[in-house]
N, C-alpha and C positions, 0 to 999 in steps of 0.2 A: 837548080834543085833547092828545095827548101831545107832549112836546118832542122835536123831531127835529134831529139834527146830521149833516151830511155834509161830507166834505172831498174836493175835486177837485184833482188836480195840473194845472198849466199849464206847458207847455214853451215856452221862449223861441223866437221866430221859427218856430213851427209853424203856418203860415198855413192848412194843410190842415185842421187840427182846430180852428182858432180859431172860437169861437162855440158849440162843443158843450156847454161847461159851462153857459152861460146858457140854452141850449135844454133841457138836463136839468132845471135849476131851474124853468123855465117849466112843463114837463110835470109835475113833482112838485107844484107849487103848484096846477095845474089839477086834478090827480087828487084832491088834498086838498079842493078846493072853495072856494078863495079867490076873492074878488071880482076880476073881470077887470081893473079899473083898477089894483088893487094888483099883480096879476101882471105887468101891462105895465110898471109903474114899477120893480119889482124886477128884471125881465128886462133892461130897459134898463141899469140900473146894473150888473148882473152882467156884461152884454156889454161895456160900456165899460171896466170894471175888468179883465176878462179880456183885452181887446185891448191895454190898456196894458201888461200883463205880456208878452204876445206881442211887441209892438213895441219896448218900451223896457226892460223888466226882464230879469233873468236868469230862470231857472226859478222858479216860484212855486206857491202853493196858494191856492185860494179855499175858505173855510169858510163854510157857510151854517147858521144856526141858526133854526129855524122853531118858534115858540111860539104860544100862543093870543092873546098881547097884543102881540108884536113879532116882527119878522124882522130878522136881522142878517147882513150879509155882512162877512167879514174877509179881505182879500186881502193876502198878503205875497209879496214877490219878493226875489231876491238881486241885483238889477240895480245900476246906478250911482247910484241915488237921484235925488231931485229937488233941484236946487241952489237954486231960488227957487220955493217953493210959490205965492206970490202971483202970480207971472208965469204959472205953469202953470195957474192958475185963470182966466186971461183967455181968453175965447172967441177961437179962431183961433190961439192960440199953440201951436206944435208943435215937437218935436225929432225928428219921425219921419224915418227914413232914406229914402233915395231908393227903396230896394226896397219899403218900405211904401207910399210915395206912388204908385209905379207900379201897385200892386195896388188902389189906391183908398182906402187908409187914411191916417190922420194929418192929419185936418182940424182938429185942435186943439179938438175939442168934448167929449172924453172926460170930464175932471174937471168942467168946467162942466155937462155933461149929468147927471152923477151928482148934483151939488149940486141941480140943478133938480128932479130926480125923487125925491130921498130926503127923509126927515124929519130925519136926522142924518148929518153927514159929518165925519170926522176923518182927517187925513193926517199920518202920522209918517214923516219922511224927512229925509235930508241927503245931500249929495254923498258918494258912496262907501260908503253904509251900507244900500242897498236902500230899499224903500218898503213901508209898511203903510197900507192904506186901510180904514177902518172905516165902514160904511154901515148906517144903521138906518131901520126903517120901523115905524110904529105900525099895528097891525091894527085 
């Protein structure tokens, strides 16, 4: 299989389009013929990362790299950054706005769910500098 790279823009607080990027990645992987369990895991991580940008970040991008041995998601945003990554990794911790909570988002499972469903996770962030989340899967 040839190496495939796609980049998707994500708009902050665009709840109407939230989830479209992860659905596109799901469809792309299904069309290529990946195992349904791997598609599910990648889709979950893409969705959680996408929603974190929509809810917490400034505008951002999700870059997916699909190869024969690995799949990588790299999500960058221009938001306020994560002040305490350890705290953000705790299930149930959330800094979601009231607007997000009223729409049913912000349960505090985003980053823990990404960790649970990925093979590799790296978070680069600090207060005021935006966030980069690198997620990897072994095919």
